[in-house]
All heavy atoms as an XYZ file, in Angstrom:
931
protein
N      11.672     29.712     22.019
C      13.057     29.323     21.802
C      13.369     27.998     22.496
O      13.125     27.878     23.692
C      13.954     30.408     22.247
C      15.455     30.136     22.053
S      16.534     31.399     22.682
C      16.964     32.283     21.255
N      13.854     27.024     21.760
C      14.169     25.754     22.367
C      15.569     25.833     23.018
O      16.378     26.680     22.721
C      14.187     24.623     21.273
O      15.267     24.898     20.377
C      12.874     24.536     20.547
N      15.810     24.904     23.974
C      17.149     24.970     24.647
C      18.332     24.735     23.693
O      19.394     25.230     23.987
C      17.046     23.827     25.694
C      15.610     23.578     25.826
C      14.919     23.931     24.530
N      18.132     24.059     22.593
C      19.208     23.822     21.679
C      19.535     25.005     20.808
O      20.650     25.090     20.217
C      18.954     22.575     20.817
C      18.934     21.274     21.544
C      18.595     20.128     20.621
C      20.272     20.990     22.234
N      18.620     25.926     20.621
C      18.853     27.104     19.803
C      19.971     27.989     20.337
O      20.590     28.761     19.646
C      17.605     27.862     19.620
C      16.567     27.204     18.625
C      15.305     28.021     18.508
O      14.942     28.694     19.449
N      14.690     27.892     17.370
N      20.188     27.895     21.640
C      21.276     28.701     22.253
C      22.629     28.282     21.703
O      23.533     29.076     21.567
C      21.238     28.509     23.790
C      22.339     29.244     24.451
C      19.857     28.915     24.327
N      22.820     27.010     21.351
C      24.078     26.493     20.869
C      24.277     26.627     19.387
O      25.302     26.221     18.837
C      24.214     24.979     21.212
C      24.236     24.808     22.711
C      23.186     24.299     23.415
C      25.376     25.072     23.414
C      23.203     24.087     24.776
C      25.459     24.917     24.814
C      24.374     24.381     25.458
O      24.443     24.199     26.823
N      23.304     27.184     18.672
C      23.429     27.378     17.240
C      24.671     28.218     16.815
O      25.394     27.811     15.958
C      22.141     27.946     16.596
C      22.241     28.181     15.118
C      22.270     27.080     14.248
C      22.386     29.424     14.592
C      22.365     27.283     12.916
C      22.516     29.628     13.258
C      22.496     28.579     12.393
N      24.919     29.370     17.448
C      26.101     30.133     17.070
C      27.399     29.331     17.278
O      28.313     29.438     16.469
C      26.058     31.334     17.967
C      24.643     31.492     18.394
C      24.090     30.113     18.417
N      27.491     28.572     18.373
C      28.696     27.801     18.635
C      28.854     26.706     17.505
O      29.964     26.510     17.010
C      28.602     27.119     20.004
C      29.767     26.251     20.394
C      31.039     27.044     20.481
C      29.477     25.540     21.701
N      27.771     26.063     17.203
C      27.854     25.029     16.162
C      28.256     25.635     14.834
O      29.034     25.075     14.068
C      26.526     24.323     16.007
N      27.730     26.833     14.559
C      28.018     27.521     13.273
C      29.539     27.852     13.256
O      30.209     27.640     12.210
C      27.194     28.805     13.140
C      27.281     29.527     11.862
C      26.795     28.668     10.699
C      26.541     30.836     11.910
N      30.087     28.390     14.320
C      31.526     28.677     14.341
C      32.354     27.442     14.211
O      33.380     27.476     13.480
C      31.825     29.427     15.661
C      33.372     29.489     15.908
C      31.236     30.799     15.697
N      32.017     26.346     14.838
C      32.741     25.121     14.729
C      32.720     24.588     13.300
O      33.733     24.130     12.782
C      32.207     24.056     15.700
C      32.517     24.339     17.169
C      31.825     23.258     18.035
C      33.999     24.325     17.415
N      31.566     24.647     12.647
C      31.406     24.140     11.276
C      32.269     25.014     10.326
O      32.994     24.489      9.478
C      29.962     24.078     10.859
C      29.251     22.981     11.615
C      29.840     23.929      9.351
C      27.729     22.977     11.499
N      32.168     26.338     10.465
C      32.886     27.221      9.568
C      34.384     27.058      9.802
O      35.174     26.986      8.845
C      32.486     28.700      9.859
C      33.447     29.660      9.181
C      31.123     28.935      9.356
N      34.850     26.867     11.061
C      36.282     26.699     11.286
C      36.755     25.354     10.706
O      37.889     25.280     10.220
C      36.626     26.834     12.748
O      35.979     25.819     13.456
N      35.963     24.329     10.871
C      36.396     23.010     10.260
C      36.467     23.063      8.747
O      37.394     22.589      8.139
C      35.377     21.967     10.684
N      35.502     23.762      8.147
C      35.533     23.896      6.652
C      36.746     24.731      6.261
O      37.480     24.401      5.356
C      34.236     24.555      6.183
C      33.034     23.567      6.282
C      34.325     25.019      4.702
C      31.689     24.161      6.005
N      37.027     25.792      6.979
C      38.184     26.644      6.637
C      39.514     25.863      6.794
O      40.383     25.973      5.987
C      38.178     27.895      7.549
C      39.270     28.903      7.294
C      39.181     29.465      5.856
C      39.215     30.013      8.286
N      39.627     25.074      7.851
C      40.776     24.282      8.104
C      41.064     23.267      6.986
O      42.145     23.176      6.359
C      40.716     23.567      9.422
N      40.001     22.527      6.555
C      40.127     21.558      5.509
C      40.417     22.242      4.176
O      41.193     21.780      3.342
C      38.911     20.706      5.389
C      38.841     19.609      6.455
C      37.798     19.639      7.421
C      39.802     18.624      6.549
C      37.730     18.722      8.406
C      39.702     17.646      7.566
C      38.705     17.699      8.482
N      39.763     23.442      3.940
C      39.993     24.161      2.743
C      41.425     24.650      2.595
O      42.062     24.518      1.556
C      39.035     25.336      2.639
C      39.072     26.213      1.405
C      38.487     25.398      0.195
C      38.324     27.478      1.598
N      41.956     25.176      3.697
C      43.355     25.672      3.672
C      44.363     24.567      3.447
O      45.371     24.696      2.693
C      43.662     26.481      4.933
C      42.980     27.814      5.043
C      43.253     28.450      6.428
C      43.408     28.731      3.930
N      44.140     23.449      4.119
C      45.094     22.291      3.973
C      44.999     21.756      2.555
O      45.972     21.421      1.909
C      44.804     21.230      5.031
C      45.556     19.914      4.733
C      45.166     21.730      6.418
N      43.753     21.677      2.052
C      43.554     21.127      0.689
C      44.198     22.119     -0.371
O      44.892     21.634     -1.300
N      43.992     23.396     -0.201
C      44.625     24.333     -1.146
C      46.140     24.306     -1.096
O      46.807     24.437     -2.104
C      44.114     25.738     -0.893
C      42.659     26.037     -1.358
C      42.253     27.420     -0.910
C      42.534     25.872     -2.832
N      46.672     24.124      0.114
C      48.152     24.073      0.232
C      48.647     22.804     -0.497
O      49.689     22.913     -1.171
C      48.494     23.973      1.711
O      48.035     25.130      2.390
C      49.998     23.870      1.908
N      47.954     21.705     -0.372
C      48.377     20.475     -1.058
C      48.260     20.622     -2.561
O      49.065     20.076     -3.317
C      47.618     19.285     -0.573
C      48.094     18.862      0.819
O      49.218     19.071      1.193
N      47.197     18.209      1.560
N      47.222     21.308     -3.051
C      46.995     21.419     -4.490
C      47.922     22.457     -5.109
O      48.522     22.305     -6.185
C      45.491     21.783     -4.774
C      45.272     22.084     -6.220
C      44.627     20.582     -4.327
N      48.005     23.636     -4.508
C      48.749     24.769     -5.085
C      50.166     24.915     -4.648
O      50.929     25.684     -5.225
C      47.975     26.069     -4.730
C      46.540     26.152     -5.255
C      45.833     27.429     -4.765
C      46.456     25.995     -6.767
N      50.590     24.216     -3.596
C      51.919     24.380     -3.061
C      53.012     23.848     -3.972
O      52.744     22.942     -4.761
N      54.223     24.420     -3.876
C      55.305     23.926     -4.749
C      55.848     22.542     -4.291
O      55.804     22.224     -3.140
C      56.417     24.983     -4.520
C      56.123     25.567     -3.193
C      54.669     25.503     -3.013
N      56.224     21.780     -5.317
C      56.769     20.431     -5.013
C      58.110     20.326     -5.716
O      58.137     20.147     -6.945
C      55.812     19.375     -5.507
C      54.602     19.251     -4.622
C      53.772     18.022     -5.062
N      52.522     18.022     -4.428
C      51.423     18.682     -4.774
N      51.439     19.456     -5.827
N      50.288     18.628     -4.088
N      59.180     20.398     -4.985
C      60.483     20.215     -5.551
C      61.266     19.281     -4.646
O      62.173     19.725     -3.874
C      61.214     21.535     -5.663
C      60.584     22.492     -6.665
C      61.420     23.733     -6.836
N      60.535     24.790     -7.429
C      60.079     25.770     -6.807
N      60.324     25.972     -5.507
N      59.312     26.634     -7.417
N      61.008     17.973     -4.657
C      61.672     17.043     -3.778
C      63.157     16.935     -4.129
O      63.522     17.011     -5.322
C      60.906     15.748     -3.921
C      60.253     15.823     -5.265
C      60.011     17.331     -5.480
N      63.979     16.681     -3.104
C      65.378     16.441     -3.358
C      65.867     15.548     -2.250
O      65.194     15.302     -1.252
C      66.197     17.748     -3.369
O      66.204     18.300     -2.082
N      67.076     15.036     -2.415
C      67.665     14.131     -1.422
C      67.961     14.890     -0.094
O      67.784     14.317      0.944
C      68.965     13.520     -1.992
N      68.328     16.121     -0.232
C      68.567     16.875      0.977
C      67.299     17.110      1.781
O      67.282     17.017      3.009
C      69.251     18.241      0.605
C      69.447     19.124      1.880
C      70.604     17.991     -0.043
N      66.234     17.472      1.091
C      64.925     17.676      1.760
C      64.357     16.398      2.319
O      63.632     16.482      3.381
C      63.901     18.310      0.837
C      64.269     19.745      0.462
C      63.172     20.278     -0.507
C      63.454     21.703     -0.962
N      62.424     22.182     -1.887
N      64.639     15.300      1.747
C      64.094     14.019      2.204
C      64.943     13.468      3.291
O      64.501     12.463      3.993
C      63.984     13.048      1.065
O      63.133     13.507      0.099
N      66.150     13.978      3.567
C      67.004     13.456      4.531
C      66.530     13.786      5.917
O      65.704     14.640      6.176
N      67.144     13.121      6.880
C      66.819     13.313      8.321
C      67.460     14.568      8.794
O      68.627     14.844      8.483
C      67.310     12.113      9.144
C      67.003     12.358     10.626
C      66.670     10.845      8.676
N      66.718     15.423      9.523
C      67.246     16.683     10.009
C      67.174     16.640     11.554
O      66.123     16.441     12.109
C      66.502     17.871      9.464
C      66.986     19.181      9.951
C      68.165     19.727      9.414
C      66.319     19.886     10.921
C      68.603     20.934      9.875
C      66.798     21.104     11.408
C      67.968     21.650     10.871
N      68.291     16.891     12.210
C      68.345     16.898     13.651
C      69.195     18.049     14.122
O      70.373     17.894     14.331
C      68.886     15.569     14.139
C      68.763     15.406     15.647
C      69.228     14.035     16.110
O      68.854     13.052     15.440
O      69.937     13.970     17.107
N      68.567     19.179     14.265
C      69.206     20.394     14.816
C      70.427     20.775     14.025
O      71.428     21.285     14.572
C      69.541     20.204     16.263
S      68.146     19.837     17.307
N      70.427     20.595     12.713
C      71.491     21.018     11.889
C      72.709     20.120     11.846
O      73.712     20.462     11.247
N      72.656     19.029     12.575
C      73.795     18.095     12.539
C      73.290     16.695     12.156
O      72.123     16.403     12.218
C      74.421     18.081     13.901
O      73.545     17.656     14.884
N      74.257     15.844     11.782
C      73.859     14.526     11.398
C      73.361     13.708     12.626
O      73.937     13.823     13.706
C      75.081     13.760     10.822
C      75.543     14.370      9.494
O      74.658     14.913      8.782
O      76.719     14.361      9.188
N      72.317     12.943     12.429
C      71.828     12.196     13.571
C      72.794     11.125     14.049
O      73.509     10.509     13.231
C      70.526     11.530     13.005
C      70.500     11.764     11.598
C      71.531     12.783     11.243
N      72.830     10.931     15.339
C      73.772      9.982     15.884
C      72.953      8.959     16.724
O      72.116      9.344     17.549
C      74.756     10.687     16.867
C      75.698      9.701     17.517
C      75.587     11.722     16.067
N      73.168      7.721     16.550
C      72.588      6.685     17.377
C      71.192      6.285     16.822
O      70.740      6.766     15.781
N      70.561      5.390     17.617
C      69.257      4.876     17.192
C      68.180      5.800     17.720
O      68.202      6.230     18.892
C      69.086      3.475     17.821
C      67.858      2.808     17.316
O      67.290      3.177     16.296
O      67.393      1.816     18.000
N      67.153      6.034     16.917
C      66.026      6.889     17.351
C      65.176      6.218     18.396
O      64.420      6.909     19.105
C      65.191      7.243     16.144
N      65.256      4.910     18.489
C      64.458      4.191     19.411
C      65.049      4.033     20.836
O      64.508      3.447     21.685
C      64.114      2.798     18.895
C      63.147      2.862     17.715
C      62.987      1.504     17.079
N      62.119      1.506     15.934
C      62.293      2.141     14.803
N      63.325      2.920     14.613
N      61.405      2.018     13.806
N      66.264      4.556     20.991
C      66.906      4.543     22.285
C      66.185      5.346     23.304
O      65.760      6.460     23.030
N      65.981      4.783     24.481
C      65.196      5.468     25.506
C      66.022      6.360     26.409
O      67.251      6.353     26.372
N      65.308      7.141     27.176
C      65.950      7.954     28.204
C      66.003      7.221     29.489
O      65.194      6.310     29.799
C      65.184      9.255     28.413
C      65.219     10.202     27.266
C      64.176     10.271     26.379
C      66.340     10.991     27.087
C      64.229     11.140     25.314
C      66.388     11.865     26.026
C      65.334     11.949     25.132
N      66.948      7.555     30.344
C      67.030      6.931     31.657
C      65.874      7.337     32.546
O      65.235      8.374     32.379
N      65.583      6.548     33.505
C      64.500      6.817     34.457
C      64.729      8.125     35.231
O      63.833      8.877     35.542
C      64.277      5.642     35.423
C      63.257      5.973     36.450
C      63.904      4.413     34.663
N      66.026      8.415     35.512
C      66.365      9.615     36.220
C      65.897     10.870     35.516
O      65.487     11.870     36.112
C      67.870      9.639     36.460
C      68.294     10.678     37.488
C      69.663     10.366     37.987
C      69.682      9.299     38.961
N      69.692      9.627     40.341
N      65.923     10.839     34.182
C      65.447     11.961     33.387
C      63.953     12.238     33.691
O      63.525     13.365     33.892
C      65.630     11.678     31.902
C      65.012     12.715     31.055
C      65.604     13.893     30.790
C      63.774     12.421     30.406
C      65.029     14.897     29.953
C      63.178     13.405     29.622
C      63.785     14.609     29.408
N      63.173     11.177     33.755
C      61.749     11.382     33.981
C      61.489     11.734     35.429
O      60.561     12.528     35.729
C      61.000     10.024     33.669
C      61.047      9.658     32.196
C      61.794      8.635     31.750
C      60.334     10.430     31.288
C      61.907      8.305     30.405
C      60.432     10.168     29.955
C      61.149      9.103     29.506
O      61.252      8.828     28.176
N      62.292     11.268     36.365
C      62.122     11.669     37.782
C      62.359     13.170     37.904
O      61.601     13.897     38.576
C      63.053     10.886     38.683
C      63.099     11.444     40.093
C      62.638      9.435     38.708
N      63.433     13.649     37.296
C      63.719     15.097     37.338
C      62.643     15.940     36.688
O      62.233     16.946     37.155
C      65.121     15.382     36.726
C      65.377     16.845     36.576
C      66.220     14.759     37.608
N      62.127     15.445     35.569
C      61.001     16.093     34.897
C      59.796     16.199     35.789
O      59.111     17.237     35.823
C      60.693     15.396     33.565
N      59.468     15.083     36.438
C      58.260     15.109     37.326
C      58.511     16.071     38.511
O      57.609     16.799     38.936
C      58.009     13.724     37.813
C      57.259     12.746     36.862
C      57.227     11.345     37.400
C      55.844     13.259     36.656
N      59.718     16.074     39.028
C      60.008     17.002     40.153
C      59.909     18.450     39.661
O      59.412     19.302     40.408
C      61.376     16.694     40.720
C      61.487     15.411     41.464
C      62.916     15.115     41.842
C      60.622     15.442     42.753
N      60.334     18.699     38.488
C      60.287     20.049     37.927
C      58.775     20.425     37.829
O      58.389     21.578     38.195
C      60.908     20.163     36.561
C      60.636     21.469     35.873
C      61.309     22.585     36.270
C      59.689     21.513     34.891
C      61.083     23.798     35.653
C      59.435     22.747     34.247
C      60.129     23.880     34.642
N      57.905     19.568     37.344
C      56.509     19.870     37.262
C      55.892     20.073     38.622
O      55.102     21.046     38.808
C      55.794     18.720     36.529
C      56.214     18.696     35.045
C      54.284     18.835     36.616
C      55.723     17.544     34.261
N      56.288     19.288     39.610
C      55.705     19.502     40.956
C      56.054     20.841     41.522
O      55.209     21.571     42.066
C      56.224     18.364     41.864
C      55.948     18.699     43.371
C      55.510     17.047     41.534
N      57.339     21.235     41.389
C      57.763     22.526     41.939
C      57.322     23.695     41.076
O      57.205     24.818     41.554
C      59.252     22.548     42.227
C      59.599     21.677     43.405
C      60.130     20.420     43.202
C      59.291     22.105     44.661
C      60.461     19.558     44.301
C      59.621     21.291     45.768
C      60.192     20.030     45.583
N      57.031     23.423     39.822
C      56.445     24.483     38.979
C      55.005     24.738     39.339
O      54.558     25.881     39.382
C      56.588     24.028     37.502
C      56.435     25.185     36.591
O      56.903     26.319     36.901
O      55.842     25.033     35.473
N      54.293     23.712     39.628
C      52.881     23.821     40.097
C      52.869     24.590     41.386
O      51.897     25.321     41.680
C      52.240     22.432     40.179
C      52.169     21.751     38.855
C      50.845     22.520     40.797
C      51.304     22.450     37.846
N      53.875     24.432     42.216
C      53.903     25.150     43.490
C      53.875     26.654     43.242
O      53.182     27.399     43.930
C      55.175     24.798     44.272
C      55.362     25.673     45.460
C      56.772     25.568     46.037
O      57.617     24.906     45.463
O      56.990     26.197     47.092
N      54.548     27.075     42.242
C      54.570     28.521     41.877
C      53.157     28.993     41.479
O      52.780     30.113     41.783
C      55.564     28.795     40.800
N      52.420     28.123     40.868
C      51.065     28.471     40.442
C      50.178     28.695     41.685
O      49.335     29.570     41.660
C      50.456     27.346     39.600
C      48.984     27.581     39.312
C      51.222     27.236     38.286
N      50.426     28.005     42.764
C      49.655     28.150     43.944
C      50.164     29.345     44.799
O      49.439     29.995     45.541
C      49.697     26.919     44.859
C      48.833     25.828     44.311
C      49.413     24.612     43.921
C      47.482     25.961     44.185
C      48.633     23.582     43.411
C      46.738     24.918     43.664
C      47.286     23.767     43.288
N      51.445     29.682     44.730
C      52.014     30.708     45.494
C      51.606     32.092     45.005
O      51.391     33.036     45.754
C      53.508     30.591     45.628
C      54.192     31.821     46.196
C      53.902     29.352     46.374
N      51.498     32.251     43.695
C      51.167     33.593     43.115
C      49.846     34.113     43.602
O      49.754     35.276     44.059
C      51.245     33.499     41.578
C      50.943     34.834     40.954
C      51.880     35.865     41.021
C      49.750     35.106     40.354
C      51.654     37.077     40.458
C      49.475     36.325     39.806
C      50.405     37.339     39.852
O      50.130     38.562     39.333
N      48.739     33.363     43.467
C      47.442     33.968     43.961
C      47.470     34.205     45.491
O      46.870     35.168     45.987
C      46.414     32.897     43.615
C      47.016     31.933     42.745
C      48.506     32.104     42.852
N      48.192     33.406     46.197
C      48.321     33.604     47.672
C      49.036     34.918     47.913
O      48.590     35.671     48.826
C      49.063     32.453     48.298
C      49.512     32.716     49.684
C      48.736     32.614     50.805
C      50.783     33.138     50.128
N      49.445     32.925     51.947
C      50.724     33.253     51.520
C      51.997     33.392     49.477
C      51.812     33.638     52.281
C      53.081     33.755     50.223
C      52.980     33.862     51.641
N      50.067     35.183     47.178
C      50.818     36.447     47.376
C      49.995     37.664     47.030
O      50.056     38.718     47.727
C      52.040     36.479     46.538
N      49.107     37.520     46.009
C      48.232     38.634     45.667
C      47.205     38.911     46.764
O      46.883     40.095     47.018
C      47.560     38.359     44.302
C      46.478     39.347     43.995
C      48.614     38.300     43.191
N      46.679     37.858     47.398
C      45.619     37.984     48.390
C      46.116     37.914     49.812
O      45.290     37.695     50.735
C      44.544     36.891     48.144
C      43.815     36.968     46.774
C      42.930     35.740     46.599
C      43.007     38.236     46.716
N      47.387     38.115     50.033
C      47.960     37.884     51.368
C      47.283     38.780     52.436
O      46.946     38.299     53.501
C      49.443     38.087     51.335
C      50.149     37.857     52.688
C      49.946     36.471     53.181
C      51.642     38.187     52.576
N      47.053     40.080     52.122
C      46.457     40.971     53.084
C      45.064     40.539     53.433
O      44.643     40.658     54.620
C      46.440     42.392     52.587
C      47.837     43.007     52.533
C      47.753     44.455     52.050
C      49.150     45.034     52.005
N      49.144     46.400     51.542
N      44.311     40.068     52.480
C      42.896     39.641     52.736
C      42.845     38.324     53.493
O      41.933     38.083     54.235
C      42.138     39.592     51.436
C      42.004     40.966     50.782
C      41.774     40.851     49.314
O      41.444     39.772     48.800
O      41.926     41.878     48.625
N      43.782     37.444     53.255
C      43.793     36.116     53.946
C      44.243     36.226     55.378
O      43.868     35.390     56.212
C      44.692     35.181     53.173
C      44.249     34.812     51.723
C      45.300     33.951     51.077
C      42.909     34.112     51.784
N      45.063     37.170     55.669
C      45.517     37.335     57.061
C      46.476     36.259     57.508
O      47.128     35.562     56.693
N      46.554     36.066     58.814
C      47.425     35.087     59.430
C      47.031     33.657     59.110
O      47.897     32.788     59.083
C      47.596     35.329     60.918
C      48.426     36.562     61.246
C      47.955     37.774     61.637
C      49.829     36.640     61.123
N      49.025     38.633     61.762
C      50.173     37.974     61.457
C      50.824     35.787     60.725
C      51.507     38.445     61.427
C      52.121     36.236     60.709
C      52.466     37.523     61.081
N      45.759     33.445     58.959
C      45.301     32.086     58.685
C      45.849     31.648     57.295
O      46.357     30.543     57.110
C      43.763     31.987     58.713
C      43.282     30.617     58.231
C      43.240     32.284     60.099
N      45.744     32.554     56.325
C      46.254     32.266     54.988
C      47.753     32.100     55.024
O      48.319     31.243     54.286
N      48.407     32.888     55.848
C      49.875     32.810     55.946
C      50.261     31.399     56.552
O      51.177     30.745     56.066
C      50.457     33.890     56.866
C      51.900     33.829     57.010
C      52.778     34.247     55.987
C      52.483     33.306     58.166
C      54.134     34.199     56.168
C      53.798     33.207     58.333
C      54.680     33.680     57.332
N      49.536     30.996     57.560
C      49.794     29.676     58.231
C      49.585     28.538     57.217
O      50.358     27.555     57.203
C      48.966     29.511     59.459
N      48.503     28.645     56.483
C      48.182     27.566     55.483
C      49.296     27.494     54.427
O      49.730     26.385     54.035
C      46.850     27.830     54.806
C      45.687     27.616     55.747
C      44.373     28.003     55.133
O      44.358     28.611     54.053
O      43.344     27.659     55.739
N      49.767     28.635     53.963
C      50.806     28.624     52.930
C      52.169     28.181     53.527
O      52.920     27.487     52.865
C      50.959     30.003     52.273
C      51.938     30.026     51.115
S      51.672     28.731     49.848
C      50.192     29.314     49.126
N      52.400     28.532     54.783
C      53.594     28.055     55.440
C      53.602     26.524     55.584
O      54.573     25.862     55.345
C      53.756     28.687     56.846
N      52.426     25.956     55.938
C      52.296     24.515     55.976
C      52.515     23.898     54.599
O      53.211     22.853     54.481
C      50.920     24.129     56.556
C      50.665     22.628     56.676
C      51.606     22.016     57.719
C      49.194     22.418     57.039
N      51.939     24.503     53.519
C      52.070     24.045     52.215
C      53.605     24.038     51.791
O      54.134     23.079     51.275
C      51.295     24.884     51.270
C      51.448     24.550     49.793
C      50.939     23.350     49.271
C      52.027     25.425     48.916
C      51.093     23.082     47.927
C      52.199     25.185     47.613
C      51.735     23.967     47.108
N      54.266     25.179     52.089
C      55.668     25.310     51.708
C      56.520     24.333     52.505
O      57.508     23.739     51.988
C      56.141     26.716     51.915
N      56.152     24.134     53.790
C      56.955     23.218     54.656
C      56.860     21.789     54.068
O      57.832     21.091     54.028
C      56.409     23.296     56.068
C      57.089     22.329     57.005
C      58.430     22.570     57.389
C      56.468     21.218     57.456
C      59.056     21.700     58.260
C      57.088     20.294     58.325
C      58.412     20.571     58.748
N      55.651     21.411     53.647
C      55.449     20.069     53.047
C      56.299     19.911     51.807
O      56.911     18.889     51.615
C      53.979     19.866     52.717
O      53.187     20.108     53.857
C      53.726     18.450     52.164
N      56.372     20.941     51.008
C      57.170     20.845     49.788
C      58.691     20.817     50.097
O      59.415     20.108     49.458
C      56.868     22.025     48.868
C      55.569     21.907     48.110
C      55.200     23.162     47.392
C      55.580     20.698     47.142
N      59.089     21.560     51.135
C      60.520     21.540     51.494
C      60.863     20.158     52.065
O      61.977     19.662     51.758
C      60.792     22.638     52.496
C      62.158     22.469     53.172
C      60.699     24.018     51.872
N      59.989     19.586     52.827
C      60.263     18.229     53.321
C      60.378     17.248     52.164
O      61.299     16.363     52.143
C      59.143     17.751     54.340
C      59.159     18.621     55.530
C      59.268     16.261     54.670
C      60.429     18.498     56.364
N      59.497     17.370     51.170
C      59.622     16.534     49.981
C      60.936     16.784     49.223
O      61.526     15.784     48.743
N      61.297     17.991     49.121
C      62.559     18.321     48.395
C      63.762     17.761     49.158
O      64.640     17.184     48.512
C      62.713     19.877     48.265
C      63.995     20.310     47.590
C      64.082     19.828     46.146
C      64.072     21.830     47.623
N      63.788     17.824     50.440
C      64.849     17.297     51.275
C      64.915     15.758     51.080
O      65.986     15.178     50.910
C      64.741     17.679     52.735
C      65.702     16.921     53.604
C      64.970     19.191     52.868
N      63.765     15.181     51.111
C      63.709     13.691     50.930
C      64.292     13.295     49.560
O      65.103     12.362     49.441
C      62.226     13.244     51.073
C      62.033     11.766     50.724
C      62.434     10.770     51.636
C      61.516     11.379     49.523
C      62.268      9.456     51.326
C      61.349     10.058     49.211
C      61.712      9.099     50.123
O      61.568      7.775     49.778
N      63.820     13.942     48.516
C      64.315     13.639     47.154
C      65.823     13.892     47.061
O      66.521     13.151     46.406
C      63.482     14.463     46.129
C      64.118     14.436     44.797
C      62.083     13.964     46.073
N      66.278     15.014     47.661
C      67.696     15.291     47.620
C      68.507     14.214     48.299
O      69.549     13.809     47.838
C      67.901     16.641     48.311
C      69.181     17.333     47.985
C      70.357     16.771     47.531
C      69.432     18.739     48.128
N      71.289     17.718     47.391
C      70.795     18.951     47.723
C      68.707     19.779     48.571
C      71.368     20.180     47.762
C      69.308     21.030     48.559
C      70.594     21.206     48.167
N      68.043     13.791     49.502
C      68.766     12.727     50.252
C      68.758     11.439     49.482
O      69.729     10.630     49.608
C      68.150     12.521     51.625
C      68.285     13.729     52.547
C      69.777     13.895     53.007
C      69.868     14.989     53.967
N      71.243     15.264     54.348
N      67.701     11.117     48.758
C      67.637      9.892     47.967
C      68.551      9.964     46.749
O      68.828      8.940     46.136
C      66.207      9.669     47.499
C      65.335      9.100     48.555
C      65.719      7.691     48.882
C      64.633      7.029     49.645
N      64.988      5.658     49.979
N      69.022     11.155     46.401
C      69.937     11.283     45.261
C      69.223     11.432     43.896
O      69.847     11.278     42.897
N      67.955     11.787     43.927
C      67.201     11.904     42.661
C      67.631     13.144     41.882
O      67.397     13.231     40.709
C      65.727     11.930     42.939
N      68.234     14.142     42.534
C      68.640     15.332     41.862
C      70.081     15.248     41.374
O      70.556     16.186     40.723
C      68.504     16.535     42.807
C      67.022     16.806     43.250
C      67.003     17.956     44.185
C      66.117     17.056     42.070
N      70.817     14.205     41.645
C      72.165     14.033     41.145
C      72.150     13.588     39.696
O      71.605     12.489     39.388
C      72.932     12.982     42.007
C      73.134     13.432     43.444
O      73.145     14.639     43.664
O      73.223     12.578     44.302
N      72.688     14.396     38.830
C      72.604     14.095     37.435
C      73.960     13.512     36.971
O      74.911     14.234     36.786
C      72.269     15.407     36.636
C      71.868     15.119     35.268
C      72.685     15.148     34.177
C      70.557     14.809     34.834
N      71.939     14.900     33.047
C      70.663     14.646     33.397
C      69.378     14.620     35.427
C      69.561     14.333     32.647
C      68.277     14.304     34.662
C      68.353     14.153     33.266
N      73.980     12.189     36.799
C      75.223     11.530     36.390
C      74.981     10.633     35.207
O      73.996     10.081     34.968
C      75.761     10.661     37.528
C      76.161     11.532     38.684
C      76.613     10.711     39.847
O      76.757      9.482     39.759
O      76.890     11.288     40.891
């Protein structure tokens, strides 16, 4: 058995899935109903008429808040396994997580004092 023969089942699954995907999209385009109308071709934005230019950007504050949300959301990803293994980690694990949480709290206080969380 050659080293590449191990990957044959994986290649077969990828090829079959690609063929199936193209086949389903092709059949949908060929057999699907086509009844265009002005209402269907119109712009749809949450059930109401669109307002303003689509190219208008968001303020930088929006992106700052989004990044802060991601940072503190990732914190929860690290806290969960720590909480599950707290008994096995002992006081050393507790001290490490306390240092981690303290660092995040210092960052949150800094961001708060800078006014990045004020939404105006």
